[in-house]
ROMARLUM-24628 format. One line per field, with one value per residue (C-alpha): x, y, z; residue number from 0. Coordinates in nm, 3 decimals. Layout:
// ROMARLUM-24628
c1 (X|...)
c2 (Y|...)
c3 (Z|...)
k (NUM|...)
This chain:
// ROMARLUM-24628
c1 (3.860|3.811|3.557|3.452|3.179|3.041|3.023|2.884|2.962|2.679|2.504|2.272|2.179|1.849|1.787|1.718|1.543|1.227|0.887|0.746|0.432|0.644|0.864|0.566|0.615|0.972|1.079|0.935|0.912|1.143|1.351|1.440|1.546|1.861|2.030|2.313|2.543|2.641|2.959|3.020|3.190|3.322|3.380|3.425|3.317|3.368|3.062|2.906|3.022|2.857|2.577|2.713|3.049|3.215|3.236|3.338|3.285|3.046|3.082|3.460|3.444|3.184|3.390|3.110|3.107|2.891|2.665|2.619|2.547|2.267|2.119|2.099|1.919|2.137|1.992|2.050|1.823|1.869|1.855|1.620|1.367|1.610|1.846|2.167|2.350|2.279|2.405|2.481|2.378|2.569|2.904|2.869|2.969|2.838|2.781|2.641|2.271|2.242|2.466|2.504|2.585|2.770|2.680|2.308|2.317|2.545|2.614|2.929|2.916|3.219|3.250|2.944|2.821|2.545|2.432|2.252|2.225|2.335|2.064|2.119|1.823|1.801|1.958|1.883|2.178|2.259|2.565|2.577|2.760|2.851|2.985|3.164|3.114|3.446|3.431|3.545|3.636|3.319|3.263|3.482|3.502|3.252|3.233|2.883|2.980|3.183|3.303|3.427|3.454|3.682|3.720|4.023|4.186|4.502|4.645|4.596|4.930|5.091|5.005|4.628|4.411|4.089|3.847|3.729|3.417|3.474|3.438|3.193|3.300|3.047|3.338|3.507|3.868|4.132|3.874|3.744|3.882|4.248|4.403|4.356|4.583|4.548|4.663|4.973|4.954|5.186|4.994|4.827|4.912|4.668|4.678|4.467|4.325|4.132|3.839|3.773|3.527|3.796|3.671|3.935|3.888|4.104|4.257|4.390|4.705|4.813|5.192|5.275|5.155|4.864|4.849|4.514|4.682|4.883|4.617|4.261|4.143|4.322|4.175|4.296|4.160|4.139|4.145|4.011|4.176|4.068|4.297|4.149|4.340|4.328|4.250|3.944|3.926|3.700|3.774|3.627|3.742|3.856|3.800|3.985|3.868|4.129|3.950|4.066|4.203|3.977|4.201|3.965|3.808|3.504|3.578|3.344|3.275|3.388|3.569|3.370|3.000|2.848|2.467|2.243|1.910|1.635|1.564|1.190|1.243|1.020|1.108|1.230|1.340|1.621|1.935|2.187|2.273|2.633|2.778|3.072|3.184|3.391|3.579|3.535|3.243|3.016|2.992|3.326|3.166|2.836|2.856|2.679|2.659|2.653|2.701|2.998|2.855|3.101|2.836|2.512|2.357|2.429|2.289|1.966|1.932|2.034|1.985|2.113|1.984|2.251|2.187|2.122|2.333|2.040|2.076|1.738|1.635|1.531|1.385|1.332|1.638|1.666|1.908|1.906|2.044|2.291|2.401|2.643|2.663|2.954|2.873|3.120|2.974|3.137|3.106|3.191|3.201|3.105|3.468|3.488|3.679|3.563|3.631|3.473|3.377|3.269|2.928|2.885|2.529|2.474|2.138|1.973|1.771|1.399|1.177|1.011|1.044|0.816|0.959|0.897|0.834|0.999|0.896|1.183|1.033|0.676|0.524|0.152|0.066|0.181|0.135|-0.059|0.217|0.483|0.666|0.724|0.990|0.905|0.984|0.677|0.822|1.145|1.134|1.340|1.259|1.404|1.393|1.586|1.621|1.933|1.989|1.679|1.469|1.597|1.578|1.283|1.090|0.881|0.589|0.284|-0.072|-0.319|-0.281|-0.172|0.060|0.337|0.638|0.917|1.278|1.577|1.827|2.093|2.102|1.895|1.653|1.356|1.199|0.822|0.809|0.544|0.534|0.314|0.159|-0.098|-0.440|-0.615|-0.939|-0.972|-0.829|-0.778|-0.599|-0.435|-0.401|-0.079|-0.011|0.347|0.374|0.692|0.755|1.053|1.191|1.157|0.954|0.675|0.716|0.613|0.480|0.377|0.225|0.211|-0.054|0.044|-0.211|-0.109|-0.312|-0.283|-0.266|-0.340|-0.062|0.014|-0.157|-0.216|0.048|0.058|-0.080|0.043|-0.211|-0.020|0.191|0.419|0.491|0.628|0.809|0.989|1.320|1.498|1.849|2.113|1.845|2.015|2.005|1.730|1.441|1.102|0.993|0.668|0.521|0.468|0.153|0.078|-0.200|-0.242|-0.584|-0.477|-0.447|-0.185|0.184|0.105|-0.043|0.272|0.422|0.782|0.935|1.271|1.451|1.539|1.897|1.941|2.047|2.415|2.550|2.270|2.257|2.285|1.961|1.922|2.210|2.008|1.701|1.596|1.264|1.162|1.095|0.788|0.619|0.720|0.851|1.086|1.390|1.688|2.030|2.240|2.220|2.172|2.290|2.014|2.276|2.404|2.083|1.763|1.552|1.583|1.373|1.399|1.192|1.035|0.940|0.668|0.688|0.444|0.541|0.431|0.659|0.740|0.683|0.477|0.567|0.469|0.668|0.613|0.819|0.931|1.021|1.196|1.219|1.495|1.385|1.649|1.797|1.997|2.334|2.531|2.642|2.645|2.967|3.109|3.184|3.271|3.463|3.673|3.673|4.043|4.136|4.155|3.989|3.873|3.977|3.727|3.768|3.492|3.546|3.484|3.227|3.021|2.645|2.390|2.314|2.662|2.737|3.041|3.041|2.807|2.851|2.778|2.712|2.551|2.408|2.409|2.079|1.736|1.418|1.418|1.746|1.904|1.728|1.994|1.978|2.253|2.291|2.563|2.673|2.948|3.092|3.352|3.079|2.740|2.546|2.763|2.681|2.369|2.327|2.071|1.873|1.831|2.067|2.384|2.470|2.662|2.575|2.636|2.353|2.439|2.686|3.056|3.178|3.527|3.477|3.450|3.760|3.959|3.962|3.649|3.603|3.270|3.153|2.865|2.668|2.516|2.241|2.007|1.655|1.709|1.616|1.864|2.003|2.367|2.578|2.905|3.079|3.261|3.512|3.550|3.806|3.680|3.906|3.764|3.998|4.041|4.278|4.473|4.782|4.575|4.390|4.714|4.862|4.551|4.521|4.890|4.768|4.518|4.231|4.136|4.477|4.430|4.755|4.915|5.142|5.283|5.343|5.513|5.729|5.841|5.934|6.120|6.309|6.394|6.534|6.755|6.844|7.197|7.267|7.113|7.316|7.634|7.561|7.403|7.716|7.809|7.442|7.431|7.737|7.609|7.277|7.424|7.644|7.348|7.107|7.372|7.443|7.074|6.998|7.266|7.153|6.789|6.867|7.065|6.800|6.513|6.698|6.754|6.423|6.138|5.912|5.843|5.492|5.350|5.035|4.724|4.485|4.126|3.830|3.738|4.075|3.968|3.606|3.621|3.860|3.724|3.737|3.372|3.296|2.938|2.780|2.980|3.294|3.379|3.382|3.082|3.033|3.111|3.450|3.707|4.088|4.265|4.628|4.874|5.181|5.474|5.555|5.867|5.692|5.679|5.942|5.857|5.593|5.283|5.386|5.048|4.711|4.414|4.038|3.815|3.529|3.196)
c2 (11.570|11.184|11.003|10.648|10.578|10.302|10.393|10.259|10.368|10.532|10.684|10.976|11.257|11.419|11.789|11.876|12.144|12.124|12.145|11.805|11.841|11.981|11.671|11.454|11.195|11.335|11.200|10.852|10.719|10.442|10.457|10.099|10.042|9.853|9.726|9.958|9.998|10.341|10.432|10.767|11.057|11.312|11.687|11.986|12.352|12.632|12.754|13.093|13.030|13.269|13.135|12.976|12.892|12.589|12.269|12.002|11.874|11.575|11.488|11.460|11.242|11.016|11.012|11.147|11.400|11.717|11.568|11.245|11.433|11.629|11.340|11.118|11.395|11.410|11.572|11.599|11.417|11.561|11.354|11.597|11.837|12.121|12.127|12.310|12.244|12.274|12.081|12.248|11.991|12.161|12.169|11.906|12.170|12.120|12.459|12.613|12.702|12.908|13.028|12.770|12.844|12.543|12.642|12.648|12.317|12.118|12.324|12.190|11.853|11.782|11.687|11.877|11.661|11.733|11.420|11.384|11.140|11.210|11.041|10.934|10.824|10.611|10.385|10.454|10.481|10.665|10.776|10.872|11.202|11.387|11.746|11.858|12.210|12.331|12.595|12.948|13.186|13.392|13.401|13.561|13.404|13.561|13.559|13.523|13.748|14.052|14.067|13.767|13.797|13.561|13.554|13.394|13.396|13.576|13.252|13.086|12.918|12.988|12.715|12.705|12.689|12.872|12.745|13.040|13.077|12.955|13.183|13.056|13.017|12.842|12.771|12.440|12.306|12.561|12.833|12.761|12.896|12.794|12.976|13.228|13.513|13.765|14.125|14.214|14.165|14.054|13.762|13.534|13.324|13.160|12.814|12.675|12.324|12.095|11.878|11.535|11.677|11.908|12.231|12.457|12.627|12.856|12.789|13.087|12.996|13.202|13.277|13.443|13.499|13.739|14.011|14.171|14.445|14.552|14.497|14.389|14.365|14.275|14.355|14.253|14.145|13.788|13.737|13.431|13.389|13.152|12.989|13.158|13.364|13.642|13.532|13.667|13.735|13.828|13.983|13.992|14.160|13.948|14.107|13.912|13.992|13.889|13.745|13.677|13.340|13.043|12.738|12.472|12.442|12.229|11.869|11.679|11.316|11.250|11.446|11.299|11.209|11.006|10.964|10.852|11.028|10.916|11.172|11.170|11.288|11.570|11.921|11.934|11.569|11.515|11.422|11.388|11.517|11.625|11.655|11.834|11.889|12.143|12.097|12.460|12.574|12.868|13.068|12.931|12.577|12.667|12.528|12.684|12.494|12.644|12.543|12.700|12.841|12.675|12.658|12.803|12.456|12.368|12.700|12.646|12.271|12.225|12.403|12.329|12.372|12.592|12.437|12.069|12.024|11.867|11.898|11.914|11.961|12.306|12.160|11.814|11.650|11.551|11.279|11.378|11.724|11.654|11.308|11.408|11.703|11.795|12.009|12.188|12.222|12.454|12.430|12.746|12.789|13.109|13.219|13.232|12.912|12.694|12.369|12.198|11.865|11.736|11.578|11.387|11.333|11.068|11.103|10.769|10.750|10.653|10.580|10.928|11.007|10.849|10.770|11.027|10.970|11.250|11.255|11.385|11.316|11.227|11.170|11.248|11.137|10.823|10.696|10.380|10.262|10.281|9.945|9.755|9.906|10.258|10.501|10.674|10.836|10.868|10.901|10.891|10.749|10.925|10.849|11.074|10.802|10.581|10.205|9.990|10.289|10.437|10.123|10.130|9.904|10.016|9.850|9.920|9.862|9.682|9.505|9.745|9.723|9.889|9.787|9.955|9.915|10.007|10.191|10.225|10.312|10.605|10.665|10.433|10.419|10.347|10.159|9.979|9.600|9.520|9.663|9.937|9.981|10.314|10.173|9.955|10.199|10.568|10.662|10.492|10.592|10.441|10.426|10.388|10.284|10.291|10.144|10.150|9.867|10.056|9.944|10.037|10.068|10.393|10.418|10.669|10.666|10.871|10.848|10.919|10.985|10.855|10.934|10.747|10.925|10.811|10.770|11.037|10.944|11.273|11.460|11.843|12.014|12.337|12.598|12.634|12.406|12.689|12.999|13.301|13.577|13.885|14.032|14.338|14.313|14.401|14.381|14.352|14.012|13.934|14.097|13.905|13.801|13.634|13.337|12.978|12.806|12.448|12.294|11.957|11.829|11.645|11.816|11.856|11.810|11.607|11.931|12.131|12.205|12.285|12.416|12.342|12.388|12.074|12.039|12.105|11.819|11.779|12.015|12.264|12.620|12.623|12.827|12.717|12.968|13.259|13.236|13.079|12.959|13.003|12.661|12.756|13.047|12.964|13.327|13.338|13.570|13.661|13.541|13.770|14.030|13.895|14.037|14.031|14.013|13.683|13.534|13.673|13.398|13.071|12.788|12.583|12.297|12.355|12.063|12.094|11.821|11.776|11.685|11.323|11.034|10.929|11.278|11.310|11.573|11.758|11.955|12.270|12.480|12.829|13.048|13.372|13.643|13.898|14.254|14.451|14.762|15.030|14.926|14.938|15.256|15.265|15.133|15.303|15.070|15.342|15.551|15.324|15.464|15.402|15.678|16.015|16.175|16.028|16.219|16.271|16.465|16.690|16.874|17.250|17.206|16.963|17.065|17.059|16.704|16.571|16.256|16.314|16.008|15.749|15.690|15.337|15.234|14.943|14.885|14.552|14.626|14.537|14.724|15.103|15.072|14.981|15.241|15.480|15.844|16.060|16.432|16.670|16.796|17.039|17.175|17.431|17.587|17.476|17.578|17.376|17.020|16.833|16.479|16.210|16.142|15.762|15.694|15.832|16.001|16.338|16.544|16.904|17.124|17.372|17.399|17.442|17.790|17.936|18.128|17.796|17.700|17.429|17.208|17.133|16.951|16.762|16.580|16.337|16.228|15.878|15.845|15.552|15.586|15.425|15.573|15.733|15.736|15.649|15.800|15.791|16.049|16.031|16.310|16.371|16.576|16.701|16.858|17.080|17.017|17.130|16.846|16.541|16.749|16.991|16.701|16.530|16.857|16.928|16.576|16.580|16.826|16.750|16.990|16.932|17.060|17.413|17.601|17.326|17.201|17.553|17.587|17.248|17.347|17.666|17.466|17.219|17.504|17.654|17.318|17.269|17.641|17.611|17.301|17.463|17.788|17.582|17.383|17.655|17.741|17.386|17.315|17.614|17.511|17.150|17.279|17.492|17.214|16.968|17.195|17.263|16.893|16.805|17.071|16.939|16.580|16.644|16.854|16.566|16.307|16.521|16.564|16.201|16.049|16.280|16.343|16.694|16.698|16.490|16.287|16.319|16.032|16.105|16.020|15.725|15.555|15.513|15.440|15.097|15.172|15.511|15.582|15.619|15.795|15.692|15.469|15.466|15.637|15.986|16.156|16.221|16.016|16.322|16.373|16.203|16.256|16.303|16.188|16.325|16.109|16.117|15.823|15.750|15.771|15.398|15.423|15.779|15.920|16.124|16.452|16.636|16.579|16.804|16.759|16.724|16.948|16.899)
c3 (14.950|14.953|14.739|14.672|14.434|14.211|13.851|13.526|13.163|12.968|13.258|13.203|13.432|13.532|13.592|13.956|14.139|13.918|14.100|14.161|13.941|13.654|13.623|13.539|13.259|13.190|13.524|13.513|13.164|13.070|13.398|13.476|13.836|13.866|14.182|14.293|14.574|14.699|14.875|15.030|14.844|15.088|15.039|15.253|15.235|15.489|15.678|15.574|15.220|14.978|14.762|14.438|14.599|14.431|14.630|14.388|14.029|14.058|13.686|13.721|14.027|13.862|13.549|13.345|13.065|13.079|12.814|13.007|13.322|13.151|12.956|13.265|13.445|13.755|14.067|14.443|14.685|15.045|15.349|15.521|15.399|15.323|15.027|15.113|14.782|14.415|14.105|13.772|13.520|13.241|13.407|13.693|13.952|14.305|14.450|14.774|14.744|15.054|15.336|15.619|15.979|16.122|16.482|16.387|16.200|16.433|16.745|16.913|16.725|16.519|16.239|16.100|15.813|15.553|15.372|15.040|14.741|14.385|14.176|13.820|13.608|13.301|13.413|13.778|14.006|14.327|14.517|14.875|14.942|15.245|15.274|15.590|15.702|15.822|16.089|16.042|16.329|16.326|16.703|16.974|17.321|17.557|17.943|18.070|18.364|18.291|18.652|18.843|19.221|19.418|19.792|19.952|20.294|20.348|20.480|20.149|20.064|19.722|19.465|19.551|19.231|19.178|18.911|18.704|18.496|18.141|17.843|17.573|17.212|16.968|16.714|16.718|16.659|16.637|16.607|16.953|17.278|17.312|17.613|17.884|18.000|18.279|18.316|18.508|18.883|19.165|19.308|19.058|18.744|18.515|18.354|18.077|18.131|17.898|17.990|17.845|17.599|17.460|17.616|17.791|18.124|18.328|18.681|18.868|19.075|19.370|19.316|19.642|19.999|20.043|20.310|20.366|20.571|20.272|19.993|20.077|19.712|19.391|19.052|18.712|18.373|18.222|17.846|17.657|17.307|17.037|16.777|16.460|16.200|16.313|16.663|16.845|17.223|17.507|17.844|18.190|18.515|18.821|19.156|19.434|19.794|20.052|20.368|20.715|20.797|20.723|20.730|20.608|20.264|20.176|20.059|19.819|19.887|19.530|19.276|18.988|18.983|18.701|18.642|18.361|18.295|18.051|17.774|17.853|18.208|18.301|18.427|18.794|18.791|19.038|18.861|19.144|19.490|19.557|19.909|20.057|20.417|20.600|20.935|21.020|21.246|21.236|20.919|20.790|20.795|20.620|20.268|19.970|19.638|19.293|18.936|18.762|18.433|18.194|17.906|17.806|17.766|18.131|18.256|18.058|18.144|18.517|18.851|19.198|19.553|19.716|20.058|19.987|19.668|19.484|19.104|18.896|18.535|18.424|18.100|17.944|17.772|17.411|17.327|16.961|17.051|17.331|17.450|17.735|17.982|18.201|18.511|18.743|19.095|19.337|19.716|19.917|20.292|20.476|20.497|20.122|20.065|19.785|19.607|19.306|19.157|18.813|18.728|18.414|18.299|18.027|17.842|17.752|17.433|17.430|17.131|17.132|16.755|16.502|16.156|15.880|15.521|15.313|14.948|14.731|14.385|14.293|13.950|14.006|13.648|13.479|13.123|13.092|12.858|13.125|13.146|13.480|13.706|13.607|13.891|14.030|14.343|14.540|14.915|15.232|15.573|15.862|16.237|16.471|16.732|16.764|16.786|16.745|16.798|16.471|16.256|16.028|15.787|15.487|15.316|15.101|15.229|15.005|14.669|14.405|14.092|14.272|14.489|14.693|14.593|14.814|14.588|14.851|15.221|15.095|14.922|14.854|14.508|14.443|14.096|13.899|13.935|13.633|13.326|13.386|13.225|13.244|13.112|13.420|13.691|13.621|13.946|14.252|14.618|14.723|15.097|15.219|15.581|15.790|16.131|16.375|16.596|16.926|17.212|17.181|16.806|16.637|16.281|16.021|15.670|15.357|15.076|14.722|14.445|14.097|13.787|13.461|13.123|12.773|12.512|12.246|11.915|11.736|11.537|11.506|11.194|11.030|10.926|10.592|10.387|10.270|10.463|10.270|10.461|10.352|10.500|10.397|10.253|10.523|10.787|11.137|11.308|11.555|11.359|11.357|11.006|11.105|11.300|11.231|11.377|11.421|11.629|11.806|11.893|12.211|12.550|12.825|12.744|12.438|12.282|12.362|12.016|11.963|11.638|11.490|11.158|10.962|10.851|10.471|10.243|10.173|9.910|9.938|10.058|10.446|10.481|10.843|10.932|10.796|11.024|11.350|11.484|11.847|11.975|12.175|11.987|11.634|11.570|11.282|11.331|11.116|11.227|11.012|10.748|10.387|10.057|9.791|9.519|9.658|9.821|9.670|9.830|10.015|10.151|10.467|10.607|10.953|11.189|11.455|11.724|12.015|12.368|12.363|12.402|12.144|11.993|11.677|11.416|11.094|10.840|10.640|10.397|10.497|10.203|10.279|10.009|10.050|9.950|9.773|9.933|9.756|9.891|9.560|9.382|8.996|8.838|8.526|8.242|7.984|8.018|8.248|8.602|8.651|8.398|8.559|8.253|7.922|7.608|7.318|6.994|6.860|6.524|6.523|6.254|6.470|6.447|6.730|6.846|6.763|6.969|7.184|7.389|7.546|7.921|8.018|8.388|8.556|8.912|9.094|9.273|9.140|9.059|9.087|9.284|8.960|8.740|8.637|8.525|8.366|8.403|8.292|8.640|8.535|8.213|8.107|7.891|8.019|7.706|7.457|7.575|7.701|7.834|7.783|8.097|8.038|7.740|7.895|7.562|7.574|7.268|7.155|7.257|6.977|6.688|6.784|6.719|6.686|7.018|7.216|7.413|7.257|7.573|7.749|8.083|8.144|8.464|8.412|8.720|8.721|8.993|9.077|9.208|9.551|9.869|9.948|9.602|9.523|9.245|9.052|8.833|8.504|8.406|8.035|7.847|7.517|7.252|6.988|6.691|6.333|6.221|6.380|6.456|6.653|6.829|6.928|7.053|7.271|7.410|7.519|7.773|8.051|8.018|8.375|8.487|8.345|8.379|8.579|8.296|8.252|8.622|8.626|8.333|8.498|8.811|8.593|8.416|8.752|8.854|8.547|8.489|8.606|8.394|8.075|8.116|8.139|7.824|7.622|7.429|7.331|7.239|7.019|6.819|6.781|6.658|6.390|6.266|6.269|6.092|5.823|5.763|5.760|5.498|5.265|5.298|5.237|4.922|4.776|4.857|4.720|4.390|4.349|4.453|4.450|4.140|4.027|4.174|4.454|4.396|4.613|4.642|4.580|4.798|4.585|4.659|5.020|4.962|5.113|5.380|5.485|5.858|5.966|6.293|6.328|6.576|6.887|6.743|6.846|6.503|6.271|5.958|5.746|5.906|5.702|5.649|5.319|5.305|5.051|5.014|4.773|4.553|4.771|5.103|5.171|5.429|5.550|5.789|5.689|5.552|5.566|5.724|5.664|5.696|5.399|5.475|5.299)
k (0|1|2|3|4|5|6|7|8|9|10|11|12|13|14|15|16|17|18|19|20|21|22|23|24|25|26|27|28|29|30|31|32|33|34|35|36|37|38|39|40|41|42|43|44|45|46|47|48|49|50|51|52|53|54|55|56|57|58|59|60|61|62|63|64|65|66|67|68|69|70|71|72|73|74|75|76|77|78|79|80|81|82|83|84|85|86|87|88|89|90|91|92|93|94|95|96|97|98|99|100|101|102|103|104|105|106|107|108|109|110|111|112|113|114|115|116|117|118|119|120|121|122|123|124|125|126|127|128|129|130|131|132|133|134|135|136|137|138|139|140|141|142|143|144|145|146|147|148|149|150|151|152|153|154|155|156|157|158|159|160|161|162|163|164|165|166|167|168|169|170|171|172|173|174|175|176|177|178|179|180|181|182|183|184|185|186|187|188|189|190|191|192|193|194|195|196|197|198|199|200|201|202|203|204|205|206|207|208|209|210|211|212|213|214|215|216|217|218|219|220|221|222|223|224|225|226|227|228|229|230|231|232|233|234|235|236|237|238|239|240|241|242|243|244|245|246|247|248|249|250|251|252|253|254|255|256|257|258|259|260|261|262|263|264|265|266|267|268|269|270|271|272|273|274|275|276|277|278|279|280|281|282|283|284|285|286|287|288|289|290|291|292|293|294|295|296|297|298|299|300|301|302|303|304|305|306|307|308|309|310|311|312|313|314|315|316|317|318|319|320|321|322|323|324|325|326|327|328|329|330|331|332|333|334|335|336|337|338|339|340|341|342|343|344|345|346|347|348|349|350|351|352|353|354|355|356|357|358|359|360|361|362|363|364|365|366|367|368|369|370|371|372|373|374|375|376|377|378|379|380|381|382|383|384|385|386|387|388|389|390|391|392|393|394|395|396|397|398|399|400|401|402|403|404|405|406|407|408|409|410|411|412|413|414|415|416|417|418|419|420|421|422|423|424|425|426|427|428|429|430|431|432|433|434|435|436|437|438|439|440|441|442|443|444|445|446|447|448|449|450|451|452|453|454|455|456|457|458|459|460|461|462|463|464|465|466|467|468|469|470|471|472|473|474|475|476|477|478|479|480|481|482|483|484|485|486|487|488|489|490|491|492|493|494|495|496|497|498|499|500|501|502|503|504|505|506|507|508|509|510|511|512|513|514|515|516|517|518|519|520|521|522|523|524|525|526|527|528|529|530|531|532|533|534|535|536|537|538|539|540|541|542|543|544|545|546|547|548|549|550|551|552|553|554|555|556|557|558|559|560|561|562|563|564|565|566|567|568|569|570|571|572|573|574|575|576|577|578|579|580|581|582|583|584|585|586|587|588|589|590|591|592|593|594|595|596|597|598|599|600|601|602|603|604|605|606|607|608|609|610|611|612|613|614|615|616|617|618|619|620|621|622|623|624|625|626|627|628|629|630|631|632|633|634|635|636|637|638|639|640|641|642|643|644|645|646|647|648|649|650|651|652|653|654|655|656|657|658|659|660|661|662|663|664|665|666|667|668|669|670|671|672|673|674|675|676|677|678|679|680|681|682|683|684|685|686|687|688|689|690|691|692|693|694|695|696|697|698|699|700|701|702|703|704|705|706|707|708|709|710|711|712|713|714|715|716|717|718|719|720|721|722|723|724|725|726|727|728|729|730|731|732|733|734|735|736|737|738|739|740|741|742|743|744|745|746|747|748|749|750|751|752|753|754|755|756|757|758|759|760|761|762|763|764|765|766|767|768|769|770|771|772|773|774|775|776|777|778|779|780|781|782|783|784|785|786|787|788|789)
């Protein structure tokens, strides 16, 4: 692709493909027309390309970013009334809008070009662009007649050439007809020739002498092949009739005839008379003229008198469609011999097409505050004639505050020439008149209605200063929380209110990321789930702006309260949840209502979702203990008896009041003890495990059985020696250090340091320990512990 374009930094683009009335003030306000020059950017795309097929990136070629392309409101202005391409303002991609048939648009003309302008507004600038439709091989060569009959004399010498009917292929270039071939035969060869206009035709050449007595008729096929990939072909049948001797063929007075015809010539107008002569006499000297059908256009446009050779028009000519015709005329005598000549018909242009004004953009309403040089409309002027007949001039009729500016070769812009005042004139009828330079000159006009609008002077008003909405905790994104409402007393686009969230101040909670506001309806929706424990509520400022220019706005406060959901289970603080089982001691003399333990739990939720209840879910002896529903205290339901198992396993269930409720469990191991030694002995074993320690011990004994049996003899001897030595040593020390009677300390000696078990401790206030020590026990351990019962 080849491109040449004028560029300017800071350009902004305008959105295209909008309906004309919908562009209104957005198209025309503050667009200042600047003188620009446009060179041509060239691209290419194959015909029949699918809709949306990529052609080029306009933004890249104009050295614009996607943002500049959108803000400058780029759009395409077609040369004709039909738009074949589409511009994506977000990416700058030029794509195919609809499938295009090159043969339908351009026929045999090459190259096939589609012209349009790339228009940038604010500042105004245009670039001329052309897209070449490249041909694809979508047509196969076709013979108009499926059977071609040739008559030739048996005396025809080898080397004589016969002009064959050409196959028709609407494709161009390599995809058009390239060569001919014939089926296997003994007498003829075929050669492919090319005309001055590039079309190829076939000549049949006699390769050897004919003998009617041996073979009176020769039949074979002819194939026309194009140059596509893969190639396409068409076939016809050639039937050669061998005639008796006719030794003279017709001869035209000229091999090439040239003639010019005005395009406004009527039907049956005589174009030319061709003439041929034959020296033979009789039927062999009677000449019949015919047009060799080498194209559909020739067949539909011309006809020939078979006796006089007079060529006439079958229909009027049109210079804008076809400028030159090449006709092959054949003269055949009565003996079947024939020759041909070529006729070139040049069509002369006349001024038969009036100019056309094509409005590509129109702002039917205009603000009275629009400054001079504001664009009101964009239009093209087209004249299908050529030369002076196609040159046009454009002007406005009457005195009005508008003028015409030529942006480039195309298009024109109608802009304001002075300040407008709606109080003096509310609307204008602007008439654009165009005239060509033909003789006689043709003209056309177009009237545009432009209405003036007042400026925007009223701001929107919210119905409430503060909006309060409620959303549930963990509510999925996209849920509607409510609707904001603001009104504007003006009418039209100035009353079109759009809503937006204001950015939060620096360093504050980014509440704008929690909710969104629909710009048109004001509907507030959640953007993501929220956690009540982290964000119980938040506020954000909402702005309502109208559609005026400049827009006026108002603000309101949106407060969103998060409603708590039961998404947190209770968490145990005491006993700690990381312990497999908490151990507590209960004396066997404990009465009914004795406090065993107080289970403490918390819930991160709020309200009834954090109201906790406690219940004794499972116990070794269900009737021995009871739990406090709200306090979490586990107390004895009756007095402990000797029949109760020394180890008790309790499971306390903590449940909140959420819907659905969540819960946690605490496992307690309670030992019913008579003294500390019994307590320690029982706590060394896990009550929850049951007989598991005994099973583990048996497994361990099995594992070490062999080692124990090997060492039993030596251990026995060592044990006996150790016990004997220990007994002797203790007897000696006892005789030297111990008094005759040990002293026991009374209760009063520990009055101040007594170990109370009230409050939150596990033992009752009446449960104390009496320690009996010897006078020399400062370096020894406790010798005896027993409970002091009341």
